[in-house]
py3Dmol code that shows the C-alpha trace and the ligand (Angstrom):
import py3Dmol

protein = """\
ATOM      1  CA  MET A   1       0.000   0.000   0.000  1.00  0.00           C
ATOM      2  CA  ASN A   2       1.318   3.477  -0.813  1.00  0.00           C
ATOM      3  CA  ASN A   3       1.614   6.134   1.871  1.00  0.00           C
ATOM      4  CA  PHE A   4      -1.256   8.600   2.018  1.00  0.00           C
ATOM      5  CA  SER A   5      -2.382  11.269   4.411  1.00  0.00           C
ATOM      6  CA  TYR A   6      -5.744  11.233   6.185  1.00  0.00           C
ATOM      7  CA  SER A   7      -7.716  14.220   7.414  1.00  0.00           C
ATOM      8  CA  ARG A   8     -11.300  15.168   8.181  1.00  0.00           C
ATOM      9  CA  ALA A   9     -13.099  17.721   6.058  1.00  0.00           C
ATOM     10  CA  THR A  10     -14.647  20.541   8.080  1.00  0.00           C
ATOM     11  CA  SER A  11     -17.360  21.398   5.541  1.00  0.00           C
ATOM     12  CA  VAL A  12     -18.552  20.470   2.056  1.00  0.00           C
ATOM     13  CA  GLN A  13     -16.707  23.495   0.658  1.00  0.00           C
ATOM     14  CA  ASN A  14     -13.551  22.533   2.539  1.00  0.00           C
ATOM     15  CA  ALA A  15     -13.729  18.967   1.145  1.00  0.00           C
ATOM     16  CA  VAL A  16     -14.252  20.178  -2.423  1.00  0.00           C
ATOM     17  CA  GLN A  17     -11.535  22.819  -2.171  1.00  0.00           C
ATOM     18  CA  ARG A  18      -9.009  20.258  -0.949  1.00  0.00           C
ATOM     19  CA  ALA A  19      -9.946  17.747  -3.637  1.00  0.00           C
ATOM     20  CA  SER A  20      -9.675  20.397  -6.344  1.00  0.00           C
ATOM     21  CA  THR A  21      -6.047  21.141  -5.438  1.00  0.00           C
ATOM     22  CA  ASP A  22      -4.936  17.484  -5.428  1.00  0.00           C
ATOM     23  CA  LYS A  23      -6.014  15.292  -8.323  1.00  0.00           C
ATOM     24  CA  ASN A  24      -4.945  12.150  -6.423  1.00  0.00           C
ATOM     25  CA  ALA A  25      -7.085  12.882  -3.368  1.00  0.00           C
ATOM     26  CA  MET A  26     -10.113  10.697  -2.639  1.00  0.00           C
ATOM     27  CA  PHE A  27     -13.132  11.151  -0.391  1.00  0.00           C
ATOM     28  CA  ILE A  28     -13.930   8.452   2.154  1.00  0.00           C
ATOM     29  CA  ALA A  29     -17.120   7.938   4.185  1.00  0.00           C
ATOM     30  CA  GLY A  30     -18.227   4.374   5.091  1.00  0.00           C
ATOM     31  CA  GLY A  31     -15.280   2.955   3.154  1.00  0.00           C
ATOM     32  CA  THR A  32     -16.959  -0.416   2.588  1.00  0.00           C
ATOM     33  CA  ASN A  33     -15.730  -0.690  -1.006  1.00  0.00           C
ATOM     34  CA  LEU A  34     -12.866   1.813  -1.035  1.00  0.00           C
ATOM     35  CA  VAL A  35     -10.939   0.156   1.819  1.00  0.00           C
ATOM     36  CA  ASP A  36     -11.167  -3.202   0.020  1.00  0.00           C
ATOM     37  CA  ARG A  37      -9.713  -1.561  -3.067  1.00  0.00           C
ATOM     38  CA  LEU A  38      -6.940   0.166  -1.109  1.00  0.00           C
ATOM     39  CA  LYS A  39      -5.869  -3.171   0.355  1.00  0.00           C
ATOM     40  CA  VAL A  40      -5.211  -4.642  -3.095  1.00  0.00           C
ATOM     41  CA  PHE A  41      -3.674  -1.469  -4.591  1.00  0.00           C
ATOM     42  CA  LEU A  42      -6.534  -0.711  -6.964  1.00  0.00           C
ATOM     43  CA  ASP A  43      -6.609   2.844  -5.648  1.00  0.00           C
ATOM     44  CA  GLU A  44      -3.479   4.630  -4.527  1.00  0.00           C
ATOM     45  CA  PRO A  45      -4.579   8.066  -3.319  1.00  0.00           C
ATOM     46  CA  SER A  46      -2.205  10.745  -2.089  1.00  0.00           C
ATOM     47  CA  GLN A  47      -4.718  11.684   0.614  1.00  0.00           C
ATOM     48  CA  LEU A  48      -8.033  10.496   1.984  1.00  0.00           C
ATOM     49  CA  ILE A  49     -10.449  13.274   2.846  1.00  0.00           C
ATOM     50  CA  ASP A  50     -12.885  11.925   5.428  1.00  0.00           C
ATOM     51  CA  VAL A  51     -16.324  13.416   4.792  1.00  0.00           C
ATOM     52  CA  SER A  52     -18.178  11.092   7.181  1.00  0.00           C
ATOM     53  CA  ARG A  53     -18.831  13.774   9.841  1.00  0.00           C
ATOM     54  CA  LEU A  54     -20.319  16.369   7.510  1.00  0.00           C
ATOM     55  CA  GLU A  55     -23.958  17.419   7.836  1.00  0.00           C
ATOM     56  CA  MET A  56     -25.355  15.220   5.068  1.00  0.00           C
ATOM     57  CA  LYS A  57     -27.239  12.666   7.162  1.00  0.00           C
ATOM     58  CA  GLN A  58     -30.787  13.979   6.930  1.00  0.00           C
ATOM     59  CA  LEU A  59     -33.880  12.666   5.200  1.00  0.00           C
ATOM     60  CA  GLU A  60     -36.055  15.660   4.329  1.00  0.00           C
ATOM     61  CA  PRO A  61     -39.359  16.001   2.464  1.00  0.00           C
ATOM     62  CA  LEU A  62     -39.133  17.918  -0.815  1.00  0.00           C
ATOM     63  CA  ALA A  63     -41.652  20.669  -1.564  1.00  0.00           C
ATOM     64  CA  SER A  64     -42.704  18.570  -4.584  1.00  0.00           C
ATOM     65  CA  GLY A  65     -43.718  15.725  -2.269  1.00  0.00           C
ATOM     66  CA  GLY A  66     -40.599  13.660  -2.847  1.00  0.00           C
ATOM     67  CA  LEU A  67     -37.661  12.967  -0.580  1.00  0.00           C
ATOM     68  CA  ARG A  68     -34.167  14.444  -0.231  1.00  0.00           C
ATOM     69  CA  ILE A  69     -31.708  11.831   1.027  1.00  0.00           C
ATOM     70  CA  GLY A  70     -28.427  13.185   2.409  1.00  0.00           C
ATOM     71  CA  SER A  71     -25.506  11.319   0.877  1.00  0.00           C
ATOM     72  CA  LEU A  72     -24.265  10.172   4.304  1.00  0.00           C
ATOM     73  CA  VAL A  73     -27.521   8.487   5.252  1.00  0.00           C
ATOM     74  CA  THR A  74     -26.574   4.873   5.902  1.00  0.00           C
ATOM     75  CA  ASN A  75     -28.134   2.027   3.966  1.00  0.00           C
ATOM     76  CA  THR A  76     -29.733   0.780   7.199  1.00  0.00           C
ATOM     77  CA  ALA A  77     -31.252   4.159   8.052  1.00  0.00           C
ATOM     78  CA  LEU A  78     -32.659   4.553   4.551  1.00  0.00           C
ATOM     79  CA  ALA A  79     -34.168   1.072   4.399  1.00  0.00           C
ATOM     80  CA  ASP A  80     -35.711   1.560   7.862  1.00  0.00           C
ATOM     81  CA  ALA A  81     -37.180   5.021   7.230  1.00  0.00           C
ATOM     82  CA  PRO A  82     -41.003   4.852   7.407  1.00  0.00           C
ATOM     83  CA  GLU A  83     -41.411   7.210   4.432  1.00  0.00           C
ATOM     84  CA  VAL A  84     -39.198   4.962   2.300  1.00  0.00           C
ATOM     85  CA  ARG A  85     -40.940   1.761   3.367  1.00  0.00           C
ATOM     86  CA  ARG A  86     -44.325   3.369   2.723  1.00  0.00           C
ATOM     87  CA  ASN A  87     -43.714   5.336  -0.495  1.00  0.00           C
ATOM     88  CA  TYR A  88     -40.731   3.599  -2.144  1.00  0.00           C
ATOM     89  CA  PRO A  89     -40.828  -0.028  -0.930  1.00  0.00           C
ATOM     90  CA  MET A  90     -38.731  -1.240  -3.881  1.00  0.00           C
ATOM     91  CA  LEU A  91     -35.882   0.912  -2.544  1.00  0.00           C
ATOM     92  CA  ALA A  92     -36.126  -0.529   0.971  1.00  0.00           C
ATOM     93  CA  ARG A  93     -36.230  -4.076  -0.410  1.00  0.00           C
ATOM     94  CA  ALA A  94     -33.291  -3.448  -2.748  1.00  0.00           C
ATOM     95  CA  ILE A  95     -31.148  -2.143   0.099  1.00  0.00           C
ATOM     96  CA  LEU A  96     -32.040  -5.003   2.429  1.00  0.00           C
ATOM     97  CA  SER A  97     -31.189  -7.557  -0.255  1.00  0.00           C
ATOM     98  CA  GLY A  98     -27.595  -6.295  -0.452  1.00  0.00           C
ATOM     99  CA  ALA A  99     -24.486  -6.890   1.672  1.00  0.00           C
ATOM    100  CA  SER A 100     -24.856  -7.750   5.390  1.00  0.00           C
ATOM    101  CA  GLN A 101     -26.448  -5.891   8.291  1.00  0.00           C
ATOM    102  CA  GLN A 102     -22.993  -4.881   9.554  1.00  0.00           C
ATOM    103  CA  ILE A 103     -21.995  -3.442   6.177  1.00  0.00           C
ATOM    104  CA  ARG A 104     -25.345  -1.699   5.701  1.00  0.00           C
ATOM    105  CA  ASN A 105     -24.887  -0.038   9.100  1.00  0.00           C
ATOM    106  CA  VAL A 106     -21.839   1.904   7.875  1.00  0.00           C
ATOM    107  CA  ALA A 107     -22.261   2.002   4.078  1.00  0.00           C
ATOM    108  CA  THR A 108     -23.625   5.324   2.860  1.00  0.00           C
ATOM    109  CA  VAL A 109     -25.949   6.212   0.011  1.00  0.00           C
ATOM    110  CA  GLY A 110     -23.245   8.291  -1.700  1.00  0.00           C
ATOM    111  CA  GLY A 111     -20.738   5.466  -1.439  1.00  0.00           C
ATOM    112  CA  ASN A 112     -23.252   2.902  -2.645  1.00  0.00           C
ATOM    113  CA  ILE A 113     -23.730   4.630  -5.966  1.00  0.00           C
ATOM    114  CA  LEU A 114     -19.948   4.986  -6.366  1.00  0.00           C
ATOM    115  CA  GLN A 115     -19.089   1.357  -5.644  1.00  0.00           C
ATOM    116  CA  ARG A 116     -17.156  -0.342  -8.411  1.00  0.00           C
ATOM    117  CA  THR A 117     -17.743  -3.598 -10.222  1.00  0.00           C
ATOM    118  CA  ARG A 118     -17.011  -6.891  -8.493  1.00  0.00           C
ATOM    119  CA  CYS A 119     -15.551  -8.420 -11.686  1.00  0.00           C
ATOM    120  CA  PRO A 120     -13.001 -10.849 -10.190  1.00  0.00           C
ATOM    121  CA  TYR A 121     -10.381  -9.949 -12.806  1.00  0.00           C
ATOM    122  CA  TYR A 122     -10.579  -6.299 -11.758  1.00  0.00           C
ATOM    123  CA  TYR A 123      -9.672  -7.233  -8.165  1.00  0.00           C
ATOM    124  CA  ASP A 124      -6.928  -9.714  -9.103  1.00  0.00           C
ATOM    125  CA  THR A 125      -3.880  -7.729 -10.110  1.00  0.00           C
ATOM    126  CA  ALA A 126      -2.250 -10.846 -11.576  1.00  0.00           C
ATOM    127  CA  PHE A 127      -4.566 -10.280 -14.572  1.00  0.00           C
ATOM    128  CA  PRO A 128      -4.712  -7.342 -16.961  1.00  0.00           C
ATOM    129  CA  CYS A 129      -7.889  -5.256 -16.835  1.00  0.00           C
ATOM    130  CA  ASN A 130      -8.903  -2.273 -18.958  1.00  0.00           C
ATOM    131  CA  LYS A 131     -10.839  -0.783 -16.067  1.00  0.00           C
ATOM    132  CA  ARG A 132      -7.805  -0.913 -13.804  1.00  0.00           C
ATOM    133  CA  GLU A 133      -5.244  -0.058 -16.464  1.00  0.00           C
ATOM    134  CA  PRO A 134      -6.565   1.282 -19.801  1.00  0.00           C
ATOM    135  CA  ASP A 135      -5.564  -0.695 -22.912  1.00  0.00           C
ATOM    136  CA  SER A 136      -4.126  -3.616 -20.907  1.00  0.00           C
ATOM    137  CA  GLY A 137      -6.866  -6.062 -21.996  1.00  0.00           C
ATOM    138  CA  CYS A 138     -10.049  -7.677 -20.735  1.00  0.00           C
ATOM    139  CA  PRO A 139      -9.604 -11.325 -19.686  1.00  0.00           C
ATOM    140  CA  ALA A 140     -13.336 -11.644 -18.940  1.00  0.00           C
ATOM    141  CA  LEU A 141     -14.104 -11.538 -22.678  1.00  0.00           C
ATOM    142  CA  THR A 142     -12.626 -15.005 -23.161  1.00  0.00           C
ATOM    143  CA  GLY A 143     -12.342 -16.148 -19.546  1.00  0.00           C
ATOM    144  CA  ILE A 144     -14.984 -16.906 -16.933  1.00  0.00           C
ATOM    145  CA  ASN A 145     -17.833 -14.516 -17.650  1.00  0.00           C
ATOM    146  CA  ARG A 146     -20.839 -16.167 -16.046  1.00  0.00           C
ATOM    147  CA  THR A 147     -21.774 -13.066 -14.044  1.00  0.00           C
ATOM    148  CA  HIS A 148     -20.941 -10.473 -16.670  1.00  0.00           C
ATOM    149  CA  ALA A 149     -22.955  -8.126 -18.881  1.00  0.00           C
ATOM    150  CA  LEU A 150     -25.671  -8.847 -21.423  1.00  0.00           C
ATOM    151  CA  LEU A 151     -26.474  -5.283 -22.444  1.00  0.00           C
ATOM    152  CA  GLY A 152     -24.520  -2.146 -23.329  1.00  0.00           C
ATOM    153  CA  ALA A 153     -21.071  -3.751 -23.021  1.00  0.00           C
ATOM    154  CA  SER A 154     -18.072  -3.085 -25.268  1.00  0.00           C
ATOM    155  CA  ASP A 155     -15.042  -5.020 -26.460  1.00  0.00           C
ATOM    156  CA  GLN A 156     -13.132  -3.132 -23.755  1.00  0.00           C
ATOM    157  CA  CYS A 157     -15.188  -4.212 -20.735  1.00  0.00           C
ATOM    158  CA  VAL A 158     -18.135  -6.506 -19.950  1.00  0.00           C
ATOM    159  CA  ALA A 159     -18.393  -5.773 -16.228  1.00  0.00           C
ATOM    160  CA  VAL A 160     -21.700  -5.187 -14.440  1.00  0.00           C
ATOM    161  CA  HIS A 161     -22.612  -2.603 -11.834  1.00  0.00           C
ATOM    162  CA  PRO A 162     -22.995  -4.345  -8.469  1.00  0.00           C
ATOM    163  CA  SER A 163     -25.457  -2.126  -6.580  1.00  0.00           C
ATOM    164  CA  ASP A 164     -29.009  -3.203  -5.705  1.00  0.00           C
ATOM    165  CA  MET A 165     -29.959   0.238  -4.429  1.00  0.00           C
ATOM    166  CA  CYS A 166     -29.036   1.815  -7.755  1.00  0.00           C
ATOM    167  CA  VAL A 167     -31.475  -0.374  -9.687  1.00  0.00           C
ATOM    168  CA  ALA A 168     -34.328   0.978  -7.576  1.00  0.00           C
ATOM    169  CA  LEU A 169     -33.004   4.551  -7.860  1.00  0.00           C
ATOM    170  CA  ALA A 170     -32.907   4.193 -11.658  1.00  0.00           C
ATOM    171  CA  ALA A 171     -36.522   3.014 -11.721  1.00  0.00           C
ATOM    172  CA  LEU A 172     -37.573   5.862  -9.435  1.00  0.00           C
ATOM    173  CA  ASP A 173     -35.996   8.600 -11.625  1.00  0.00           C
ATOM    174  CA  ALA A 174     -33.713   9.743  -8.823  1.00  0.00           C
ATOM    175  CA  VAL A 175     -31.474  12.775  -9.247  1.00  0.00           C
ATOM    176  CA  VAL A 176     -27.926  13.033  -7.876  1.00  0.00           C
ATOM    177  CA  GLU A 177     -27.036  16.369  -6.283  1.00  0.00           C
ATOM    178  CA  VAL A 178     -23.313  17.135  -6.306  1.00  0.00           C
ATOM    179  CA  THR A 179     -21.136  20.051  -5.224  1.00  0.00           C
ATOM    180  CA  GLY A 180     -17.927  20.983  -7.022  1.00  0.00           C
ATOM    181  CA  PRO A 181     -15.603  23.983  -7.278  1.00  0.00           C
ATOM    182  CA  LYS A 182     -18.182  25.762  -9.486  1.00  0.00           C
ATOM    183  CA  GLY A 183     -21.067  25.114  -7.113  1.00  0.00           C
ATOM    184  CA  LYS A 184     -23.959  22.657  -7.097  1.00  0.00           C
ATOM    185  CA  ARG A 185     -25.350  20.694 -10.026  1.00  0.00           C
ATOM    186  CA  GLN A 186     -27.920  17.954 -10.441  1.00  0.00           C
ATOM    187  CA  ILE A 187     -27.392  14.816 -12.531  1.00  0.00           C
ATOM    188  CA  PRO A 188     -30.389  12.679 -13.573  1.00  0.00           C
ATOM    189  CA  PHE A 189     -29.738   9.140 -12.371  1.00  0.00           C
ATOM    190  CA  GLY A 190     -29.766   7.726 -15.896  1.00  0.00           C
ATOM    191  CA  ASP A 191     -26.863  10.032 -16.812  1.00  0.00           C
ATOM    192  CA  PHE A 192     -24.834   9.401 -13.676  1.00  0.00           C
ATOM    193  CA  HIS A 193     -23.321   5.998 -14.483  1.00  0.00           C
ATOM    194  CA  ARG A 194     -21.615   5.329 -17.813  1.00  0.00           C
ATOM    195  CA  LEU A 195     -21.475   2.444 -20.237  1.00  0.00           C
ATOM    196  CA  PRO A 196     -17.907   1.187 -20.740  1.00  0.00           C
ATOM    197  CA  GLY A 197     -17.335   2.132 -24.404  1.00  0.00           C
ATOM    198  CA  ASN A 198     -13.658   2.967 -24.891  1.00  0.00           C
ATOM    199  CA  THR A 199     -13.276   4.370 -21.383  1.00  0.00           C
ATOM    200  CA  PRO A 200     -14.111   1.526 -18.990  1.00  0.00           C
ATOM    201  CA  GLU A 201     -11.898   3.150 -16.356  1.00  0.00           C
ATOM    202  CA  ARG A 202     -14.638   5.750 -15.856  1.00  0.00           C
ATOM    203  CA  ASP A 203     -17.731   4.456 -14.066  1.00  0.00           C
ATOM    204  CA  THR A 204     -19.593   7.746 -13.696  1.00  0.00           C
ATOM    205  CA  ASN A 205     -19.881  11.289 -15.004  1.00  0.00           C
ATOM    206  CA  LEU A 206     -18.872  12.679 -11.615  1.00  0.00           C
ATOM    207  CA  GLU A 207     -15.726  14.827 -11.728  1.00  0.00           C
ATOM    208  CA  PRO A 208     -12.979  13.811  -9.255  1.00  0.00           C
ATOM    209  CA  GLU A 209     -13.298  16.993  -7.196  1.00  0.00           C
ATOM    210  CA  GLU A 210     -17.099  16.798  -6.977  1.00  0.00           C
ATOM    211  CA  LEU A 211     -18.761  15.517  -3.805  1.00  0.00           C
ATOM    212  CA  ILE A 212     -22.186  13.841  -3.804  1.00  0.00           C
ATOM    213  CA  THR A 213     -24.310  15.737  -1.300  1.00  0.00           C
ATOM    214  CA  ALA A 214     -27.777  14.193  -1.754  1.00  0.00           C
ATOM    215  CA  ILE A 215     -30.079  11.959  -3.784  1.00  0.00           C
ATOM    216  CA  LEU A 216     -33.439  13.471  -4.696  1.00  0.00           C
ATOM    217  CA  LEU A 217     -36.440  11.185  -5.139  1.00  0.00           C
ATOM    218  CA  PRO A 218     -39.387  12.706  -6.990  1.00  0.00           C
ATOM    219  CA  PRO A 219     -42.890  11.769  -5.842  1.00  0.00           C
ATOM    220  CA  LEU A 220     -44.272   8.692  -7.611  1.00  0.00           C
ATOM    221  CA  PRO A 221     -47.563   7.582  -6.035  1.00  0.00           C
ATOM    222  CA  PHE A 222     -47.691   4.242  -7.828  1.00  0.00           C
ATOM    223  CA  ALA A 223     -44.241   3.335  -6.492  1.00  0.00           C
ATOM    224  CA  LYS A 224     -46.154   2.194  -3.387  1.00  0.00           C
ATOM    225  CA  SER A 225     -46.844  -1.038  -5.261  1.00  0.00           C
ATOM    226  CA  GLY A 226     -43.276  -1.284  -6.554  1.00  0.00           C
ATOM    227  CA  VAL A 227     -41.224  -4.458  -6.110  1.00  0.00           C
ATOM    228  CA  TYR A 228     -37.572  -5.439  -6.120  1.00  0.00           C
ATOM    229  CA  LEU A 229     -36.757  -9.007  -7.096  1.00  0.00           C
ATOM    230  CA  LYS A 230     -33.192 -10.272  -6.771  1.00  0.00           C
ATOM    231  CA  LEU A 231     -31.950 -13.615  -8.106  1.00  0.00           C
ATOM    232  CA  ARG A 232     -28.518 -14.803  -6.982  1.00  0.00           C
ATOM    233  CA  ASP A 233     -26.414 -17.881  -6.374  1.00  0.00           C
ATOM    234  CA  ARG A 234     -27.089 -18.002  -2.624  1.00  0.00           C
ATOM    235  CA  ALA A 235     -29.770 -16.555  -0.398  1.00  0.00           C
ATOM    236  CA  SER A 236     -27.754 -13.794   1.263  1.00  0.00           C
ATOM    237  CA  TYR A 237     -24.585 -11.771   0.953  1.00  0.00           C
ATOM    238  CA  ALA A 238     -24.281 -12.276  -2.790  1.00  0.00           C
ATOM    239  CA  PHE A 239     -24.453  -9.929  -5.746  1.00  0.00           C
ATOM    240  CA  ALA A 240     -27.342 -10.214  -8.167  1.00  0.00           C
ATOM    241  CA  LEU A 241     -27.164 -12.483 -11.177  1.00  0.00           C
ATOM    242  CA  ILE A 242     -30.308 -10.619 -12.201  1.00  0.00           C
ATOM    243  CA  SER A 243     -32.443  -8.138 -10.317  1.00  0.00           C
ATOM    244  CA  VAL A 244     -35.525  -6.153 -11.300  1.00  0.00           C
ATOM    245  CA  ALA A 245     -37.134  -3.012  -9.899  1.00  0.00           C
ATOM    246  CA  ALA A 246     -40.655  -2.591 -11.225  1.00  0.00           C
ATOM    247  CA  ALA A 247     -43.757  -0.545 -10.521  1.00  0.00           C
ATOM    248  CA  VAL A 248     -47.014  -0.664 -12.467  1.00  0.00           C
ATOM    249  CA  ASP A 249     -49.783   1.959 -12.361  1.00  0.00           C
ATOM    250  CA  LEU A 250     -53.147   0.454 -13.320  1.00  0.00           C
ATOM    251  CA  ALA A 251     -56.507   1.901 -14.295  1.00  0.00           C
ATOM    252  CA  GLU A 252     -59.245  -0.662 -14.932  1.00  0.00           C
ATOM    253  CA  GLU A 253     -56.667  -3.408 -15.588  1.00  0.00           C
ATOM    254  CA  GLN A 254     -54.925  -1.207 -18.177  1.00  0.00           C
ATOM    255  CA  ILE A 255     -51.369  -0.002 -17.678  1.00  0.00           C
ATOM    256  CA  LYS A 256     -51.329   3.784 -17.240  1.00  0.00           C
ATOM    257  CA  ASP A 257     -47.655   4.093 -16.338  1.00  0.00           C
ATOM    258  CA  VAL A 258     -44.752   1.807 -15.471  1.00  0.00           C
ATOM    259  CA  ARG A 259     -41.148   1.823 -14.287  1.00  0.00           C
ATOM    260  CA  LEU A 260     -38.731  -1.009 -15.129  1.00  0.00           C
ATOM    261  CA  ALA A 261     -35.023  -1.235 -14.315  1.00  0.00           C
ATOM    262  CA  ILE A 262     -32.757  -4.287 -14.385  1.00  0.00           C
ATOM    263  CA  GLY A 263     -29.598  -5.042 -12.407  1.00  0.00           C
ATOM    264  CA  GLY A 264     -26.777  -7.505 -13.059  1.00  0.00           C
ATOM    265  CA  VAL A 265     -26.990  -7.008 -16.823  1.00  0.00           C
ATOM    266  CA  ALA A 266     -24.891  -3.927 -17.636  1.00  0.00           C
ATOM    267  CA  HIS A 267     -22.150  -1.530 -16.586  1.00  0.00           C
ATOM    268  CA  LYS A 268     -24.908   0.664 -15.180  1.00  0.00           C
ATOM    269  CA  PRO A 269     -28.381   0.038 -13.753  1.00  0.00           C
ATOM    270  CA  TRP A 270     -30.379  -0.678 -16.909  1.00  0.00           C
ATOM    271  CA  ARG A 271     -33.617   1.232 -17.329  1.00  0.00           C
ATOM    272  CA  SER A 272     -35.686  -0.378 -20.063  1.00  0.00           C
ATOM    273  CA  GLN A 273     -37.580   2.498 -21.621  1.00  0.00           C
ATOM    274  CA  GLU A 274     -38.465   0.433 -24.732  1.00  0.00           C
ATOM    275  CA  ALA A 275     -40.304  -2.074 -22.573  1.00  0.00           C
ATOM    276  CA  GLU A 276     -41.965   0.729 -20.589  1.00  0.00           C
ATOM    277  CA  GLN A 277     -43.227   2.380 -23.782  1.00  0.00           C
ATOM    278  CA  PHE A 278     -44.567  -0.935 -25.052  1.00  0.00           C
ATOM    279  CA  LEU A 279     -46.471  -1.521 -21.805  1.00  0.00           C
ATOM    280  CA  ILE A 280     -48.305   1.804 -21.540  1.00  0.00           C
ATOM    281  CA  GLY A 281     -51.937   1.403 -22.589  1.00  0.00           C
ATOM    282  CA  LYS A 282     -51.778  -2.407 -22.715  1.00  0.00           C
ATOM    283  CA  ALA A 283     -53.853  -4.843 -20.669  1.00  0.00           C
ATOM    284  CA  ALA A 284     -52.014  -5.949 -17.535  1.00  0.00           C
ATOM    285  CA  ASN A 285     -51.703  -9.690 -18.041  1.00  0.00           C
ATOM    286  CA  ALA A 286     -49.080 -12.407 -18.288  1.00  0.00           C
ATOM    287  CA  ALA A 287     -48.840 -12.266 -22.082  1.00  0.00           C
ATOM    288  CA  THR A 288     -48.235  -8.518 -22.067  1.00  0.00           C
ATOM    289  CA  PHE A 289     -45.560  -8.775 -19.390  1.00  0.00           C
ATOM    290  CA  GLU A 290     -43.873 -11.650 -21.209  1.00  0.00           C
ATOM    291  CA  GLU A 291     -43.699  -9.590 -24.380  1.00  0.00           C
ATOM    292  CA  ALA A 292     -42.271  -6.628 -22.435  1.00  0.00           C
ATOM    293  CA  ALA A 293     -39.575  -8.894 -21.025  1.00  0.00           C
ATOM    294  CA  LYS A 294     -38.622  -9.997 -24.547  1.00  0.00           C
ATOM    295  CA  ILE A 295     -38.376  -6.369 -25.628  1.00  0.00           C
ATOM    296  CA  ALA A 296     -36.197  -5.504 -22.632  1.00  0.00           C
ATOM    297  CA  LEU A 297     -33.709  -8.222 -23.603  1.00  0.00           C
ATOM    298  CA  GLN A 298     -33.923  -7.951 -27.388  1.00  0.00           C
ATOM    299  CA  SER A 299     -30.468  -6.365 -27.727  1.00  0.00           C
ATOM    300  CA  ALA A 300     -28.789  -8.803 -25.298  1.00  0.00           C
ATOM    301  CA  LYS A 301     -25.400 -10.104 -26.393  1.00  0.00           C
ATOM    302  CA  PRO A 302     -24.616 -13.037 -24.105  1.00  0.00           C
ATOM    303  CA  LEU A 303     -21.049 -14.217 -23.569  1.00  0.00           C
ATOM    304  CA  ALA A 304     -19.817 -17.826 -23.490  1.00  0.00           C
ATOM    305  CA  HIS A 305     -20.972 -18.548 -19.918  1.00  0.00           C
ATOM    306  CA  ASN A 306     -23.880 -16.205 -19.210  1.00  0.00           C
ATOM    307  CA  ARG A 307     -26.504 -17.135 -21.816  1.00  0.00           C
ATOM    308  CA  PHE A 308     -28.705 -18.471 -18.978  1.00  0.00           C
ATOM    309  CA  LYS A 309     -29.055 -14.916 -17.675  1.00  0.00           C
ATOM    310  CA  VAL A 310     -31.128 -13.892 -20.716  1.00  0.00           C
ATOM    311  CA  GLU A 311     -33.941 -16.293 -19.815  1.00  0.00           C
ATOM    312  CA  LEU A 312     -33.481 -15.594 -16.104  1.00  0.00           C
ATOM    313  CA  ALA A 313     -33.900 -11.864 -16.745  1.00  0.00           C
ATOM    314  CA  LYS A 314     -37.017 -12.376 -18.856  1.00  0.00           C
ATOM    315  CA  ARG A 315     -38.667 -14.487 -16.164  1.00  0.00           C
ATOM    316  CA  ALA A 316     -37.673 -12.055 -13.411  1.00  0.00           C
ATOM    317  CA  ILE A 317     -39.109  -9.119 -15.364  1.00  0.00           C
ATOM    318  CA  LYS A 318     -42.391 -10.893 -16.012  1.00  0.00           C
ATOM    319  CA  ARG A 319     -42.715 -11.945 -12.387  1.00  0.00           C
ATOM    320  CA  SER A 320     -41.836  -8.466 -11.042  1.00  0.00           C
ATOM    321  CA  LEU A 321     -44.398  -6.759 -13.268  1.00  0.00           C
ATOM    322  CA  MET A 322     -47.064  -9.279 -12.273  1.00  0.00           C
ATOM    323  CA  LEU A 323     -46.272  -8.819  -8.583  1.00  0.00           C
ATOM    324  CA  SER A 324     -46.480  -5.048  -8.843  1.00  0.00           C
ATOM    325  CA  ALA A 325     -49.711  -5.174 -10.850  1.00  0.00           C
ATOM    326  CA  ALA A 326     -51.132  -7.344  -8.067  1.00  0.00           C
ATOM    327  CA  GLY A 327     -50.298  -4.691  -5.454  1.00  0.00           C
ATOM    328  CA  GLY A 328     -46.638  -5.362  -4.761  1.00  0.00           C
ATOM    329  CA  VAL A 329     -44.961  -6.894  -1.756  1.00  0.00           C
ATOM    330  CA  VAL A 330     -42.766  -5.339   0.918  1.00  0.00           C
TER     331      VAL A 330
END
"""
ligand_1 = """\
8
SF4
Fe -11.636 -5.455 -16.273
Fe -14.059 -4.895 -17.207
Fe -12.706 -6.848 -18.289
Fe -13.616 -7.106 -15.787
S -14.854 -6.958 -17.618
S -11.571 -7.659 -16.578
S -13.486 -4.999 -15.078
S -12.108 -4.686 -18.302
"""
view = py3Dmol.view(width=600, height=400)
view.addModel(protein, "pdb")
view.setStyle({"model": 0}, {"cartoon": {"style": "trace"}})
view.addModel(ligand_1, "xyz")
view.setStyle({"model": 1}, {"stick": {}})
view.zoomTo()
view.show()
């Protein structure tokens, strides 16, 4: 491990100012992914700026009726919040399906959306990896790729985004509020994470000196019947092979509106707007949901070992939409 300095930021402005004068500085809060990466030399910062004591731990109602989630709210606090369980149950379920209670107690919302892929080749420095070192190669393309991407990948990287929470945030049209040297800006959730393209080393459109200060959730009344379904190799403490966040708004058995996002399939949480558009105005039944699932996966490009995930994703989508149309489960 390289030597680095550690200090606590005294304010958001102080944190941003320090990061903007040192391009090798990194922010740390819960550290549940960053410390793992430091231990295996994936990140070698010159300094860690601890932001964990800043005033970003509040859940506050928005004037619009939505919710402002401070970026230091822990995963546990967010999943337990009555307004989240009541109004955004898919978010509570997504959080509780991830990691362990101990990790959720310290992991923060801001850190969750910045966590990096769990592609085993990325963490094993005996292998090359374009995400770790641009233009070094991607062994997952021809190696073991059972858990890798179906959608939106490139010949540079086929990794998937690991977060459960982010799949729900994508479905809920969240907005990421960040502060940088030029002040605050808001990034729609769909624009926050990137597809790998030719720059797999970049996971997000966040600039290095920008600090995530909050996540904004707009009101979405029909999210009360939203569901989060996660399919994985073992029942707990495992990343998703496939996950689905879905919410269906019905009027007289017809679909008025719908949200559909898929996890475990791409370098970012995958919002399926084609499937959503297909569903609006259709009768809410098994055949409709099956067709929507086909549409959501129509551009899938499976690798040698992950073809089974195409069918798994279709079945998970159909089941999630049916569960939500039936009132959802929490
Ligand atoms: Fe690295 Fe991405 Fe290839 Fe994994 S899939 S080895 S993260 S370049």
